[in-house]
C-alpha positions, 0 to 999 in steps of 0.5 A, spaced: 451 480 488 453 485 483 460 487 485 465 493 482 472 495 485 474 502 485 482 503 485 486 510 485 491 508 478 494 502 475 501 503 474 505 498 478 504 492 482 505 495 489 501 494 496 495 497 494 494 493 488 495 486 492 489 488 495 485 489 489 488 482 487 485 479 493 478 483 492 478 479 485 480 473 488 473 473 492 469 477 487 472 475 480 467 478 476 468 485 478 470 490 474 476 495 476 474 502 475 481 507 476 483 513 473 488 511 468 492 505 467 500 505 464 502 498 462 509 499 462 510 496 469 504 491 470 505 484 470 500 480 465 496 478 470 493 485 471 493 486 464 487 481 464 483 484 469 476 488 466 479 495 467 474 501 466 479 507 466 476 515 466 477 521 462 484 522 465 487 516 460 486 520 454 490 526 457 497 528 453 504 525 456 500 522 462 506 517 463 511 523 464 506 528 468 501 524 471 502 528 478 500 535 474 493 532 473 492 531 480 486 536 481 482 533 476 482 526 479 476 528 484 472 529 477 475 522 474 472 518 480 465 522 480 464 521 473 464 513 474 457 510 474 455 505 479 448 504 477 446 497 478 451 494 483 450 492 490 457 493 492 463 497 491 469 496 494 474 502 493 481 501 494 483 508 496 490 512 497 486 519 495 480 520 491 477 513 489 473 513 495 470 519 492 465 515 487 458 517 487 454 510 488 446 510 488 442 509 494 441 502 494 449 501 493 453 499 499 460 503 498 466 499 503 472 503 502 479 500 504 483 506 506 490 505 505 491 512 507 487 519 507 490 523 502 497 524 504 499 530 500 493 534 502 493 532 509 500 531 511 504 534 505 510 534 510 510 527 508 508 527 501 511 533 497 509 531 490 505 537 489 511 541 490 513 537 483 507 539 479 507 544 474 509 551 475 502 554 475 499 549 480 505 551 485 503 558 485 496 556 487 499 550 492 495 553 498 488 554 494 489 547 491 491 544 498 484 547 501 480 545 495 483 538 496 482 538 503 474 540 502 473 535 497 476 529 501 472 531 507 466 531 503 468 525 499 469 521 506 461 522 507 460 518 501 463 512 504 458 507 508 463 503 511 471 504 512 476 499 513 483 501 515 489 498 513 492 499 520 491 502 527 495 508 525 491 509 519 484 508 523 487 514 527 488 518 521 481 517 519 478 518 525 482 525 526 481 527 518 474 524 517 471 524 524 469 516 522 470 510 525 474 504 521 475 497 522 482 495 522 484 489 517 491 489 515 493 488 508 495 481 505 502 479 504 504 473 500 508 470 506 508 464 503 513 466 498 518 467 503 521 462 508 528 462 512 533 459 508 539 460 513 545 465 512 546 472 515 547 475 509 553 479 506 549 486 505 544 491 507 538 492 503 533 497 501 527 495 497 522 501 495 520 505 490 525 511 490 520 517 491 521 522 496 517 520 502 520 513 503 526 517 505 531 513 502 536 519 502 537 517 510 539 510 508 544 513 503 547 518 508 548 513 513 551 508 509 556 513 506 558 514 513 559 507 515 562 504 509 558 498 509 555 494 503 548 497 501 543 495 495 538 500 494 533 496 489 527 500 486 526 505 481 523 512 481 524 519 480 529 520 486 534 515 483 538 520 480 539 524 486 540 518 490 546 515 485 549 522 485 549 522 493 552 515 494 559 512 495 562 506 492 559 501 497 552 503 495 549 499 489 543 501 485 540 494 481 534 498 479 527 495 479 526 488 481 520 483 479 517 479 484 521 473 482 527 476 484 525 479 491 526 473 495 533 472 493 535 479 494 532 478 501 535 472 502 542 475 501 541 481 506 543 481 513 537 486 515 532 490 511 533 498 512 526 501 512 527 509 513 521 512 512 514 513 515 509 508 512 502 507 513 503 499 514 509 497 510 508 490 506 516 490 505 518 489 512 513 483 513 516 480 507 523 481 510 520 478 516 517 472 513 524 470 510 527 471 517 530 477 516 530 483 521 528 490 520 532 496 522 526 501 521 523 508 523 519 507 529 513 511 527 507 509 523 505 502 521 512 499 523 510 500 530 504 495 529 509 490 525 516 490 528 517 488 535 523 492 537 529 487 539 525 481 537 524 482 530 528 488 528 531 494 531 527 501 531 530 508 531 527 514 533 528 520 529 528 520 521 535 523 521 542 520 519 544 520 526 538 516 529 539 511 523 546 510 524 544 509 532 539 503 530 545 500 525 550 500 531 545 497 536 543 491 530 547 484 531 545 478 527 546 474 533 541 477 537 535 474 532 532 468 531 530 467 524 524 462 525 521 466 530 521 472 526 518 468 520 512 465 525 511 473 527 510 475 520 505 469 518 499 473 522 499 477 516 497 472 510 493 473 504 488 468 506 487 471 513 486 478 509 481 474 504 477 471 510 477 477 514 474 481 508 469 476 506 466 476 513 466 484 514 463 484 507 457 479 509 456 482 515 455 489 512 451 486 506 446 482 511 445 489 515 443 492 508 438 486 507 443 482 501 444 475 502 451 474 504 456 470 499 457 464 504 449 464 505 448 464 497 453 458 497 449 454 502 442 455 498 445 453 492 448 447 495 441 445 498 438 446 492 443 441 488 442 436 494 434 437 493 435 435 486 440 429 487 435 427 492 
């Protein structure tokens, strides 16, 4: 079975890239088609992938103004040629699902979210920061993106959603059903080590919709120690807001994250997420999560057992959640056991089962079936 992968863009190793990593563990020969690649923050493992970029890769000042080119991304994905492939797995947050595949090719989309800046601009305001020419026609641009995105959804043969939250949005915006398979989390990297921690922790890309400003505002008032770990366009604004009790250590690599989580009393997660991998990582380490009770967090955090959920995206509501938090109320081992259900191996098993079933419906032998056939042939030869 000849497999290809389509992914939005490759600029960092985040949750959606972990999905692509797991796809490649299942289908190691698959090339990865993406709009563009920026190698500055990519680990060596990702640089070894067979990556096929679009014409966007050659546009000027891409590292600095990539979001200005958003209207071109639909065309970028439509430009890829998937002739000769039996299966394409798209990992989509926006345009990757809009690829054009031949009639004999099965297209399965793992949807992290429908195009958030088109359907929910109140959550993702990145178009507001595009160049002035785009801003003046923002209404027309949003209309175009919604029309294209709805059409692109019809090109997908089968949808997988990363959460029930996203399955509901796929049903709402695309009028399509989706099977829920939660994303892979490397829970094995995190283990409870004892100790209640000396600070609270935010671990996030510093972009507007993550609402890190709520954490900064709340801890300014409370005076409690907070570490805001991560980088992004909002960092300078957040640093200007912050009092002396708030640190900004910057970007943390994979090797640093377990130690940062181990040293915290609780993870602060103030934004609405589609699923939210970082909270699961914190829980795998036995740490409670204080987070907004909306979106994917409702499917991963149990209020009062593995964390504290606050109701509204406001400083006051977050302060109320912190006031209700007491480390003595939580059992680190029980929190870690809860997180183990979101493992990477579970994800790969569920994806492979889903793909094999869909390919069997399309008349393509499953990978498991092919392995059995090869085993039988080897047995006959040895006999």
